Residue, then its C-alpha position, 0 to 999 in steps of 0.5 A: m466742335p472744339k475740344a475742352y481742357w482741364i488746366a490744373h495747378v497743384d501744390v501737393t502737401n502729402p505725396d503719399n496720400y495724394q497718390k490715392y487721388v491719382a489712383a482714384n481719378a482714373a475711373a472718371f478720366s477713363k469713363y469721360g475719355a480724358r487724355f493727359l497732355v501735361r502731367g507734371g514735368r519741367f516748367e518755368a513760370p516767367e510771369g505770374k504765380s505758379r504751383s509745383r505741379n501742372v496738369v492739362l487734360e483734354f476732353a472731346d468737348y466742353d460738356t464732357a469736361v464739365a460732366c466729368y468734373h461733376s460726376p460721382e467718380y470724380t467727386a469721390a476722387k476729389a475728396l481724396r485730394e482735397a486734404h492733401s493738396e491745394a489746387d486751382l482748376i479751370i475747365i475751358e473750351g478750346y479754340d477751333g478758329p483761324q491761326p496766325g500766319 
């Protein structure tokens, strides 16, 4: 079964209050076994639009990733984020098939 990912692109408008979201989301991410693959860091955007912060979280599978997003723990954390950032988020199933070469 392929893993699944949250891919988020975020512009933080109030860094101090955004930190409350960062602290609160740990409860949901821990409960659902999320693992940060990307959490900020250097990047370039050679095509398309981008935001100032990028995050990729890995989950065991798609159903777990979706359950985390809709959980009471993440709902509470998200409420802390919404007024202090603008974000685009997708939940996507990974690819587990053949690779080139």
